C-alpha positions, 0 to 999 in steps of 0.5 A, spaced: 520 485 482 514 490 483 511 488 477 512 481 478 508 481 485 502 485 482 502 480 476 502 474 482 497 478 486 492 478 480 493 471 477 493 468 484 486 472 485 483 469 479 486 462 480 483 461 488 477 466 487 472 460 486 474 457 492 472 464 496 479 466 497 481 473 496 488 475 494 490 483 494 497 487 495 498 493 499 503 498 496 506 503 501 509 510 499 513 514 503 512 511 510 515 515 516 519 509 519 526 508 522 529 507 515 527 515 514 532 517 519 537 518 514 533 523 510 534 530 512 529 535 514 529 538 507 529 531 504 523 530 508 520 536 506 520 535 499 517 528 499 511 532 503 511 537 498 510 532 492 505 528 496 498 531 494 496 530 502 502 534 504 504 529 509 508 522 509 504 516 511 505 512 518 506 505 519 499 505 522 496 507 515 499 501 512 496 497 518 489 500 517 489 498 510 492 491 511 486 490 517 481 492 512 483 487 507 483 482 512 476 483 515 470 481 512 468 488 510 473 487 504 470 480 502 468 483 495 475 485 493 480 481 490 486 482 485 487 489 487 493 493 489 492 498 495 496 504 494 497 507 501 501 513 499 497 519 500 496 520 492 504 520 491 503 516 485 497 518 481 
């Protein structure tokens, strides 16, 4: 399903680009939310160690990426997948 969403993002960006509409996707990595409450401290430490920035993301990190994409500062970015993951997937 992730590949499908990436394909949809790119195809839609091509389709509506001439109308001045940009289409992008945000792909979060490990984000410290309530979903992570079931993880042990040891599991969280392993995830941090596997992340090049040696920390896990926050909801604010994801919100900042979305805010940027919604702003005029991103008006020349389309068809992209922004990975907010601290380098976890390189």
